[in-house]
Backbone as CSV, one residue per row, in Angstrom:
resi,resn,N_x,N_y,N_z,CA_x,CA_y,CA_z,C_x,C_y,C_z
1,MET,27.727,4.688,1.360,27.550,6.114,1.644,27.419,6.888,0.323
2,PHE,26.725,8.018,0.358,26.643,8.845,-0.829,26.686,10.305,-0.422
3,ARG,27.231,11.121,-1.309,27.331,12.538,-1.022,25.975,13.214,-1.167
4,LYS,25.827,14.311,-0.455,24.601,15.090,-0.558,24.355,15.477,-2.015
5,GLY,23.161,15.204,-2.481,22.822,15.532,-3.865,23.010,14.392,-4.836
6,ASP,23.724,13.344,-4.417,23.956,12.221,-5.323,22.664,11.540,-5.737
7,ARG,21.670,11.534,-4.841,20.431,10.830,-5.163,19.724,11.449,-6.369
8,HIS,20.079,12.697,-6.696,19.471,13.341,-7.860,20.182,12.954,-9.153
9,LYS,21.319,12.258,-9.033,22.123,11.917,-10.198,22.040,10.441,-10.568
10,ARG,21.788,9.595,-9.587,21.828,8.160,-9.869,20.895,7.428,-8.923
11,ASP,20.530,6.200,-9.314,19.746,5.362,-8.422,20.619,4.895,-7.265
12,LEU,20.005,4.700,-6.129,20.717,4.248,-4.943,20.403,2.775,-4.704
13,ILE,21.356,2.054,-4.134,21.187,0.645,-3.813,21.290,0.487,-2.301
14,PHE,20.306,-0.181,-1.701,20.303,-0.407,-0.260,20.146,-1.886,0.041
15,THR,20.636,-2.293,1.197,20.432,-3.647,1.713,19.919,-3.531,3.132
16,THR,18.795,-4.166,3.410,18.159,-4.045,4.722,18.853,-4.905,5.778
17,LYS,18.553,-4.603,7.034,18.964,-5.395,8.186,17.755,-5.523,9.105
18,PRO,17.674,-6.549,9.930,18.632,-7.639,10.088,18.556,-8.686,8.966
19,LEU,17.391,-8.836,8.349,17.270,-9.797,7.250,17.586,-9.067,5.950
20,PRO,18.585,-9.538,5.197,19.057,-8.772,4.039,18.146,-8.860,2.823
21,ILE,17.724,-7.701,2.348,17.000,-7.572,1.087,17.662,-6.428,0.324
22,ARG,18.097,-6.709,-0.868,18.781,-5.707,-1.687,17.769,-5.099,-2.661
23,PHE,17.737,-3.757,-2.700,16.775,-3.102,-3.582,17.297,-1.744,-4.032
24,GLN,16.681,-1.263,-5.094,17.104,-0.026,-5.757,16.090,1.075,-5.490
25,VAL,16.582,2.296,-5.329,15.716,3.460,-5.114,16.040,4.510,-6.169
26,SER,15.084,4.771,-7.051,15.271,5.793,-8.079,14.900,7.162,-7.520
27,GLN,15.304,8.181,-8.220,15.001,9.548,-7.792,13.494,9.765,-7.648
28,GLY,12.719,9.176,-8.569,11.280,9.414,-8.576,10.556,8.922,-7.341
29,VAL,11.083,7.880,-6.683,10.403,7.332,-5.501,11.229,7.542,-4.222
30,TYR,12.217,8.425,-4.294,13.045,8.660,-3.112,12.216,9.211,-1.946
31,SER,11.258,10.085,-2.242,10.436,10.653,-1.166,9.643,9.563,-0.450
32,LEU,9.175,8.563,-1.211,8.447,7.447,-0.608,9.386,6.590,0.238
33,PHE,10.584,6.348,-0.280,11.601,5.613,0.481,11.887,6.325,1.802
34,LYS,12.069,7.618,1.740,12.373,8.409,2.938,11.231,8.311,3.948
35,GLU,10.001,8.373,3.454,8.818,8.308,4.317,8.766,6.998,5.101
36,LEU,9.082,5.889,4.424,8.986,4.580,5.086,10.221,4.239,5.897
37,PHE,11.392,4.424,5.311,12.606,3.919,5.951,13.267,4.928,6.886
38,MET,13.085,6.198,6.662,13.715,7.203,7.518,12.734,7.788,8.531
39,GLU,11.544,8.147,8.044,10.540,8.703,8.952,9.751,7.610,9.660
40,ASP,9.833,6.384,9.144,9.214,5.210,9.769,7.723,5.426,10.023
41,VAL,6.999,5.801,8.970,5.592,6.147,9.124,4.734,4.975,9.606
42,TYR,5.164,3.752,9.323,4.389,2.598,9.763,4.859,2.049,11.112
43,GLU,5.859,2.742,11.721,6.394,2.304,13.011,6.599,0.785,12.985
44,ILE,7.500,0.386,12.106,7.594,-1.007,11.693,7.920,-1.969,12.836
45,ASP,8.746,-1.562,13.767,9.087,-2.474,14.869,7.868,-2.774,15.738
46,GLU,7.075,-1.755,16.041,5.856,-1.966,16.827,4.849,-2.799,16.039
47,LEU,4.768,-2.547,14.753,3.845,-3.312,13.911,4.226,-4.784,13.899
48,VAL,5.495,-5.067,13.700,5.968,-6.450,13.657,5.696,-7.158,14.983
49,ASP,5.884,-6.456,16.087,5.630,-7.049,17.406,4.180,-7.453,17.580
50,ASP,3.285,-6.807,16.823,1.849,-7.071,16.939,1.359,-8.110,15.932
51,LEU,2.273,-8.639,15.123,1.905,-9.633,14.118,2.406,-11.015,14.513
52,PRO,1.750,-12.075,14.037,2.270,-13.426,14.272,3.562,-13.650,13.491
53,THR,4.208,-14.772,13.730,5.506,-15.031,13.099,5.406,-15.252,11.588
54,ALA,4.249,-15.691,11.106,4.057,-15.909,9.671,2.730,-15.271,9.247
55,PRO,2.666,-13.950,9.194,1.393,-13.274,8.950,0.920,-13.370,7.507
56,VAL,-0.399,-13.252,7.344,-1.025,-13.103,6.032,-1.345,-11.618,5.863
57,VAL,-0.833,-11.032,4.788,-0.918,-9.588,4.586,-1.484,-9.289,3.201
58,ILE,-2.384,-8.312,3.123,-2.831,-7.767,1.844,-2.295,-6.350,1.746
59,ASP,-1.564,-6.076,0.664,-0.985,-4.752,0.440,-1.640,-4.149,-0.799
60,ILE,-2.527,-3.183,-0.577,-3.229,-2.507,-1.673,-2.541,-1.163,-1.924
61,GLY,-1.960,-1.046,-3.110,-1.144,0.117,-3.411,0.295,-0.144,-3.023
62,ALA,0.849,-1.228,-3.541,2.187,-1.665,-3.142,3.285,-0.760,-3.686
63,ASN,2.973,0.015,-4.730,3.958,0.877,-5.368,5.169,0.034,-5.785
64,VAL,6.385,0.390,-5.378,7.567,-0.396,-5.752,7.969,-1.385,-4.658
65,GLY,7.077,-1.580,-3.675,7.271,-2.646,-2.699,8.020,-2.271,-1.444
66,PHE,8.179,-0.983,-1.161,8.967,-0.591,0.008,8.377,-1.126,1.313
67,PHE,7.043,-1.099,1.441,6.440,-1.614,2.671,6.703,-3.109,2.815
68,ASP,6.554,-3.851,1.738,6.783,-5.296,1.787,8.248,-5.606,2.104
69,ILE,9.155,-4.833,1.525,10.582,-4.994,1.828,10.842,-4.722,3.304
70,GLN,10.280,-3.634,3.803,10.487,-3.267,5.204,9.959,-4.349,6.142
71,LEU,8.775,-4.865,5.835,8.180,-5.893,6.676,9.021,-7.169,6.662
72,LEU,9.438,-7.581,5.472,10.190,-8.838,5.340,11.648,-8.700,5.764
73,SER,12.083,-7.474,6.028,13.407,-7.302,6.618,13.372,-7.566,8.119
74,LYS,12.157,-7.653,8.665,11.970,-7.880,10.103,11.369,-9.248,10.404
75,ILE,10.566,-9.772,9.464,9.880,-11.054,9.645,10.397,-12.035,8.606
76,ASP,10.798,-13.194,9.048,11.390,-14.165,8.128,10.350,-14.771,7.189
77,LYS,9.141,-14.985,7.703,8.106,-15.632,6.910,6.834,-14.794,6.922
78,ALA,6.285,-14.607,5.731,5.002,-13.917,5.585,4.439,-14.297,4.229
79,THR,3.131,-14.200,4.113,2.479,-14.355,2.817,1.821,-13.018,2.499
80,ILE,2.326,-12.366,1.461,1.855,-11.023,1.118,1.205,-11.047,-0.264
81,TYR,-0.042,-10.591,-0.319,-0.743,-10.415,-1.587,-0.647,-8.928,-1.927
82,ALA,0.223,-8.605,-2.894,0.539,-7.215,-3.209,-0.128,-6.804,-4.518
83,TYR,-0.856,-5.675,-4.480,-1.599,-5.188,-5.657,-1.113,-3.795,-6.016
84,GLU,-0.672,-3.653,-7.254,-0.154,-2.373,-7.748,-0.545,-2.214,-9.218
85,PRO,-1.262,-1.135,-9.562,-1.761,-1.007,-10.932,-0.819,-0.338,-11.925
86,VAL,0.144,0.433,-11.452,0.981,1.230,-12.357,2.114,0.377,-12.919
87,PRO,2.162,0.190,-14.243,3.150,-0.717,-14.841,4.595,-0.417,-14.469
88,ALA,4.980,0.855,-14.396,6.364,1.192,-14.058,6.725,0.715,-12.653
89,ASN,5.785,0.848,-11.725,6.028,0.387,-10.363,6.105,-1.134,-10.304
90,VAL,5.219,-1.789,-11.027,5.216,-3.256,-11.062,6.546,-3.775,-11.619
91,LYS,7.034,-3.149,-12.668,8.301,-3.566,-13.267,9.441,-3.464,-12.260
92,THR,9.479,-2.380,-11.500,10.524,-2.200,-10.489,10.416,-3.248,-9.399
93,LEU,9.199,-3.500,-8.920,9.009,-4.487,-7.865,9.332,-5.891,-8.364
94,GLN,8.968,-6.203,-9.597,9.308,-7.511,-10.159,10.822,-7.722,-10.178
95,GLN,11.553,-6.678,-10.511,13.012,-6.761,-10.532,13.555,-7.025,-9.126
96,THR,12.990,-6.354,-8.134,13.419,-6.570,-6.748,13.123,-7.997,-6.309
97,LEU,11.971,-8.516,-6.686,11.611,-9.887,-6.322,12.576,-10.886,-6.940
98,ARG,12.901,-10.687,-8.207,13.820,-11.603,-8.885,15.208,-11.610,-8.237
99,GLN,15.615,-10.479,-7.728,16.944,-10.361,-7.118,16.994,-10.887,-5.686
100,ASN,15.825,-11.163,-5.120,15.757,-11.612,-3.725,14.840,-12.832,-3.637
101,PRO,15.389,-14.046,-3.739,14.568,-15.259,-3.784,13.604,-15.389,-2.602
102,ARG,14.019,-15.001,-1.410,13.119,-15.109,-0.254,11.911,-14.198,-0.429
103,LEU,12.148,-13.018,-0.980,11.066,-12.079,-1.237,10.115,-12.643,-2.283
104,GLU,10.690,-13.261,-3.303,9.896,-13.814,-4.395,8.975,-14.927,-3.907
105,GLN,9.422,-15.663,-2.891,8.590,-16.725,-2.320,7.456,-16.173,-1.470
106,SER,7.670,-15.013,-0.874,6.697,-14.468,0.078,5.662,-13.543,-0.550
107,VAL,6.058,-12.827,-1.614,5.196,-11.786,-2.183,4.538,-12.288,-3.466
108,HIS,3.218,-12.321,-3.452,2.427,-12.657,-4.635,1.977,-11.329,-5.253
109,LEU,2.599,-10.956,-6.368,2.388,-9.638,-6.957,1.354,-9.696,-8.075
110,PHE,0.401,-8.762,-8.020,-0.651,-8.657,-9.028,-0.653,-7.249,-9.606
111,SER,-0.556,-7.157,-10.931,-0.555,-5.861,-11.604,-1.998,-5.438,-11.852
112,MET,-2.646,-5.009,-10.776,-4.069,-4.685,-10.829,-4.395,-3.585,-9.818
113,ALA,-5.447,-2.830,-10.133,-6.035,-1.922,-9.154,-7.066,-2.696,-8.343
114,VAL,-7.279,-2.275,-7.117,-8.290,-2.900,-6.262,-9.466,-1.948,-6.114
115,THR,-10.668,-2.490,-6.232,-11.893,-1.710,-6.095,-12.817,-2.363,-5.078
116,GLY,-13.905,-1.662,-4.772,-14.953,-2.252,-3.955,-16.049,-2.788,-4.854
117,GLN,-16.512,-1.931,-5.778,-17.510,-2.344,-6.757,-16.820,-3.022,-7.943
118,PRO,-17.405,-4.100,-8.465,-16.760,-4.832,-9.568,-16.624,-3.969,-10.822
119,LEU,-15.431,-3.966,-11.382,-15.135,-3.278,-12.633,-14.141,-4.125,-13.417
120,ALA,-14.281,-4.130,-14.725,-13.304,-4.850,-15.541,-12.013,-4.059,-15.645
121,GLN,-12.168,-2.730,-15.814,-11.014,-1.847,-15.939,-11.273,-0.547,-15.195
122,LEU,-10.193,0.152,-14.900,-10.292,1.420,-14.190,-9.343,2.418,-14.835
123,GLU,-9.806,3.646,-15.014,-8.930,4.707,-15.488,-8.215,5.349,-14.315
124,LEU,-6.908,5.443,-14.417,-6.110,6.108,-13.394,-5.428,7.324,-14.000
125,PHE,-5.203,8.315,-13.162,-4.487,9.512,-13.570,-3.142,9.499,-12.858
126,ALA,-2.088,9.468,-13.657,-0.738,9.262,-13.126,0.186,10.383,-13.584
127,GLU,1.360,10.394,-12.992,2.373,11.359,-13.383,2.954,10.985,-14.750
128,ALA,3.344,11.981,-15.505,3.792,11.762,-16.876,5.099,10.988,-16.937
129,GLU,5.991,11.236,-15.983,7.280,10.554,-15.977,7.112,9.141,-15.452
130,GLU,7.553,8.161,-16.222,7.324,6.761,-15.882,7.969,6.351,-14.570
131,ASN,9.135,6.927,-14.254,9.847,6.493,-13.054,9.455,7.288,-11.822
132,ASN,8.365,8.040,-11.886,7.966,8.876,-10.763,6.484,8.687,-10.485
133,GLN,6.128,7.472,-10.017,4.723,7.123,-9.856,4.401,6.900,-8.383
134,VAL,4.133,7.971,-7.683,3.852,7.880,-6.255,2.374,8.094,-5.964
135,VAL,1.690,8.933,-6.745,0.329,9.326,-6.378,-0.692,9.071,-7.490
136,ALA,-0.579,8.003,-8.235,-1.587,7.675,-9.249,-2.941,7.453,-8.579
137,SER,-3.991,8.023,-9.158,-5.307,7.996,-8.510,-6.419,7.843,-9.534
138,ALA,-7.558,7.333,-9.063,-8.747,7.241,-9.910,-9.425,8.598,-10.065
139,PHE,-8.970,9.596,-9.299,-9.573,10.927,-9.339,-8.675,11.868,-10.143
140,SER,-9.239,12.494,-11.177,-8.447,13.309,-12.104,-7.809,14.508,-11.426
141,ASN,-8.443,15.035,-10.382,-7.931,16.232,-9.715,-7.189,15.916,-8.424
142,PHE,-6.781,14.661,-8.254,-6.168,14.263,-7.002,-4.824,14.945,-6.782
143,HIS,-4.029,15.058,-7.847,-2.716,15.691,-7.714,-2.413,16.467,-8.994
144,GLU,-1.803,17.628,-8.833,-1.549,18.507,-9.988,-0.610,17.888,-11.024
145,ASN,0.213,16.932,-10.621,1.152,16.304,-11.547,0.548,15.132,-12.323
146,ASN,-0.672,14.751,-11.980,-1.287,13.580,-12.609,-1.916,13.963,-13.952
147,SER,-1.073,14.047,-14.974,-1.519,14.499,-16.292,-1.638,13.378,-17.312
148,LYS,-1.278,12.174,-16.925,-1.293,11.034,-17.847,-2.409,10.069,-17.450
149,LYS,-3.212,9.648,-18.420,-4.305,8.718,-18.153,-3.897,7.307,-18.587
150,ILE,-4.090,6.347,-17.688,-3.814,4.950,-18.033,-5.033,4.107,-17.663
151,THR,-5.214,2.993,-18.375,-6.309,2.074,-18.091,-5.725,0.774,-17.573
152,VAL,-6.224,0.312,-16.418,-5.632,-0.859,-15.766,-6.723,-1.869,-15.416
153,PRO,-6.365,-3.158,-15.323,-7.325,-4.176,-14.902,-7.614,-4.058,-13.403
154,CYS,-8.751,-4.599,-12.982,-9.192,-4.449,-11.592,-9.541,-5.788,-10.957
155,VAL,-9.522,-5.797,-9.640,-10.036,-6.902,-8.846,-10.644,-6.302,-7.589
156,THR,-11.716,-6.885,-7.099,-12.323,-6.373,-5.873,-11.646,-6.989,-4.653
157,LEU,-11.730,-6.298,-3.528,-11.222,-6.860,-2.278,-11.993,-8.136,-1.949
158,THR,-13.273,-8.169,-2.274,-14.080,-9.379,-2.072,-13.459,-10.570,-2.785
159,ASP,-13.096,-10.386,-4.063,-12.499,-11.481,-4.830,-11.127,-11.870,-4.289
160,ILE,-10.366,-10.889,-3.846,-9.046,-11.193,-3.273,-9.198,-12.141,-2.091
161,ILE,-10.133,-11.834,-1.217,-10.333,-12.651,-0.007,-10.902,-14.020,-0.367
162,GLN,-11.936,-14.028,-1.203,-12.616,-15.290,-1.501,-11.802,-16.201,-2.407
163,GLU,-11.205,-15.666,-3.458,-10.493,-16.503,-4.417,-9.187,-17.057,-3.862
164,ASN,-8.624,-16.386,-2.865,-7.415,-16.901,-2.225,-7.717,-17.693,-0.959
165,GLY,-9.013,-17.861,-0.660,-9.416,-18.645,0.498,-8.909,-18.086,1.811
166,LEU,-8.941,-16.774,1.959,-8.386,-16.126,3.153,-9.453,-16.043,4.242
167,GLN,-9.407,-16.960,5.168,-10.352,-16.953,6.282,-9.949,-15.955,7.361
168,ALA,-8.662,-15.656,7.433,-8.158,-14.681,8.404,-7.001,-13.926,7.772
169,ILE,-7.052,-12.601,7.892,-5.979,-11.740,7.378,-5.408,-10.988,8.571
170,ASP,-4.110,-11.095,8.761,-3.484,-10.451,9.911,-3.333,-8.958,9.728
171,LEU,-3.125,-8.522,8.473,-2.906,-7.098,8.231,-3.372,-6.712,6.830
172,LEU,-4.110,-5.608,6.756,-4.417,-4.960,5.489,-3.724,-3.605,5.506
173,LYS,-2.815,-3.398,4.571,-2.194,-2.083,4.390,-2.768,-1.500,3.106
174,MET,-3.295,-0.285,3.175,-3.962,0.311,2.025,-3.461,1.738,1.805
175,ASP,-2.913,1.978,0.622,-2.432,3.307,0.238,-2.769,3.484,-1.236
176,CYS,-4.005,3.907,-1.496,-4.499,3.868,-2.878,-5.134,5.184,-3.324
177,GLU,-4.716,6.282,-2.728,-4.980,7.629,-3.233,-6.450,7.922,-3.510
178,GLY,-7.283,7.680,-2.499,-8.700,8.019,-2.603,-9.620,6.847,-2.845
179,SER,-9.087,5.733,-3.341,-9.931,4.565,-3.603,-10.273,3.788,-2.337
180,GLU,-9.722,4.208,-1.207,-10.034,3.523,0.056,-11.525,3.554,0.376
181,TYR,-12.222,4.609,-0.076,-13.650,4.721,0.223,-14.455,3.673,-0.545
182,ASP,-14.224,3.566,-1.829,-14.926,2.561,-2.635,-14.640,1.157,-2.093
183,ILE,-13.396,0.890,-1.766,-13.019,-0.447,-1.301,-13.708,-0.784,0.014
184,MET,-13.641,0.098,0.970,-14.203,-0.206,2.293,-15.727,-0.145,2.303
185,TYR,-16.298,0.851,1.647,-17.750,1.023,1.689,-18.494,-0.026,0.868
186,HIS,-17.816,-0.655,-0.099,-18.493,-1.617,-0.975,-17.964,-3.040,-0.834
187,THR,-17.337,-3.329,0.280,-16.955,-4.699,0.619,-17.797,-5.140,1.804
188,SER,-18.303,-6.360,1.753,-19.162,-6.868,2.818,-18.497,-6.733,4.182
189,PRO,-19.207,-6.186,5.176,-18.648,-6.105,6.525,-18.179,-7.451,7.059
190,GLU,-18.869,-8.536,6.681,-18.469,-9.866,7.146,-17.083,-10.232,6.642
191,LEU,-16.750,-9.808,5.419,-15.419,-10.079,4.887,-14.374,-9.171,5.524
192,ILE,-14.715,-7.908,5.697,-13.765,-6.984,6.320,-13.409,-7.457,7.730
193,LYS,-14.376,-8.025,8.419,-14.130,-8.464,9.791,-13.173,-9.655,9.879
194,ARG,-12.811,-10.239,8.743,-11.768,-11.264,8.744,-10.373,-10.653,8.930
195,ILE,-10.300,-9.332,8.784,-9.021,-8.635,8.887,-8.805,-8.201,10.335
196,ARG,-7.699,-8.623,10.926,-7.449,-8.307,12.338,-6.949,-6.880,12.526
197,LYS,-6.107,-6.437,11.618,-5.514,-5.107,11.762,-5.453,-4.431,10.399
198,MET,-5.732,-3.116,10.382,-5.671,-2.353,9.143,-4.847,-1.085,9.353
199,MET,-4.043,-0.768,8.349,-3.305,0.488,8.328,-3.618,1.144,6.989
200,ILE,-4.352,2.257,7.045,-4.930,2.846,5.835,-4.583,4.327,5.744
201,GLU,-4.149,4.749,4.563,-3.965,6.171,4.294,-5.304,6.710,3.794
202,VAL,-5.858,7.678,4.521,-7.205,8.188,4.241,-7.115,9.657,3.816
203,HIS,-7.782,9.985,2.715,-7.717,11.327,2.149,-9.067,12.029,2.268
204,ASP,-9.067,13.263,2.689,-10.290,14.060,2.723,-10.647,14.483,1.304
205,LEU,-11.767,13.966,0.787,-12.180,14.273,-0.577,-13.460,15.094,-0.643
206,ASP,-14.340,14.955,0.351,-15.549,15.765,0.375,-16.012,15.907,1.824
207,LYS,-17.156,16.571,2.002,-17.667,16.796,3.357,-18.794,15.838,3.714
208,GLU,-19.072,14.875,2.821,-20.161,13.941,3.076,-19.625,12.652,3.690
209,ASP,-19.267,11.668,2.858,-18.794,10.406,3.419,-17.363,10.058,3.030
210,LYS,-16.712,10.944,2.272,-15.331,10.703,1.862,-14.393,11.654,2.608
211,ASN,-14.353,11.473,3.899,-13.465,12.264,4.756,-13.088,11.419,5.969
212,ILE,-12.069,11.826,6.670,-11.512,10.996,7.741,-12.522,10.728,8.854
213,LYS,-13.344,11.695,9.198,-14.298,11.494,10.300,-15.346,10.447,9.927
214,ALA,-15.911,10.553,8.723,-16.916,9.583,8.282,-16.296,8.203,8.133
215,PHE,-15.101,8.146,7.567,-14.418,6.870,7.364,-14.104,6.223,8.710
216,ASN,-13.608,6.995,9.632,-13.268,6.485,10.958,-14.502,5.942,11.669
217,GLN,-15.604,6.664,11.580,-16.847,6.216,12.212,-17.326,4.905,11.602
218,TYR,-17.180,4.780,10.284,-17.612,3.548,9.627,-16.765,2.365,10.089
219,VAL,-15.466,2.534,10.120,-14.585,1.450,10.556,-14.884,1.066,12.004
220,GLN,-15.135,2.045,12.853,-15.497,1.755,14.241,-16.805,0.976,14.324
221,SER,-17.743,1.274,13.411,-19.036,0.580,13.423,-18.891,-0.901,13.092
222,LEU,-17.758,-1.269,12.486,-17.498,-2.665,12.159,-16.846,-3.412,13.325
223,GLY,-16.612,-2.705,14.411,-16.069,-3.364,15.592,-14.574,-3.183,15.787
224,TYR,-14.020,-2.140,15.182,-12.580,-1.885,15.310,-12.319,-0.727,16.265
225,THR,-11.235,-0.831,16.989,-10.691,0.300,17.724,-9.760,1.047,16.790
226,THR,-9.917,2.356,16.701,-9.148,3.124,15.722,-8.402,4.284,16.364
227,ASN,-7.375,4.707,15.673,-6.745,5.998,15.949,-6.152,6.494,14.645
228,TYR,-6.077,7.811,14.510,-5.503,8.364,13.293,-4.763,9.661,13.601
229,SER,-3.822,9.982,12.706,-3.033,11.200,12.854,-2.802,11.804,11.481
230,PRO,-2.658,13.124,11.396,-2.495,13.765,10.093,-1.114,13.515,9.487
231,ILE,-1.099,13.273,8.171,0.153,13.214,7.412,0.416,14.578,6.787
232,ASN,-0.657,15.164,6.241,-0.614,16.546,5.755,-2.013,17.133,5.909
233,SER,-2.299,18.222,5.219,-3.560,18.936,5.446,-4.803,18.172,4.988
234,PHE,-4.649,17.165,4.111,-5.831,16.439,3.643,-5.652,14.927,3.684
235,CYS,-4.647,14.437,4.360,-4.346,13.014,4.373,-4.005,12.563,5.780
236,TYR,-4.512,11.379,6.158,-4.338,10.870,7.514,-3.898,9.406,7.484
237,ALA,-3.152,9.033,8.502,-2.777,7.633,8.698,-3.713,7.060,9.750
238,LEU,-4.530,6.077,9.354,-5.499,5.470,10.258,-5.073,4.049,10.573
239,GLU,-5.107,3.696,11.844,-4.821,2.342,12.296,-6.083,1.785,12.950
240,ALA,-6.459,0.573,12.580,-7.672,-0.054,13.106,-7.346,-1.472,13.545
241,THR,-7.798,-1.820,14.741,-7.551,-3.170,15.290,-8.858,-3.728,15.811
242,GLN,-9.108,-4.973,15.530,-10.338,-5.614,16.030,-10.373,-5.566,17.541
243,GLN,-11.555,-5.234,18.070,-11.712,-5.174,19.529,-11.675,-6.576,20.143
């Protein structure tokens, strides 16, 4: 237990149930922790019920691994390919993996950004404080706090699928602050169709093809049943399942 306001003074330590995973929550990512574990934005119990007992998962924008922790607190076995470009977040997730051997066996962590078009490196705009990296984006005007520029290595979703020999992916979770358009629009439809279920955070960036309506129509054109709901005035949670 902690007193009101304590989270602003020190990092918090939590252990999940029913399957125990011990992890740390710093002040900088507390809002993200609250979104996943308290507000249950991914409706984790329903999601788990819709997955096989040992799912193959791609997590694009893993941040400090809260989604992977939440999933593995419910499922004993999974293979998760987790991609996170921000070094501070990767360092935190690596520490969590080391402290939890079962997690370390299940999560294959890559310190990389994911793109659709091949790039050797990508410039990201991140928050200046190292321990507060929630909304790093390839777009300079994505968030008012993104005043720090970093250069990170990249991998395409195409390479992730092909180089890991993934013939079937049970779940793609994508939270990459605007890069969802490049990834989806520039990955072969034949490869995307290997993914049975997708949960994607979609941001309205323009009135042409980078908005929720255009994105939703494109995903539907690939043979998915979709639904989406607003997270805020310019961001939506989209769920897509193969018909």
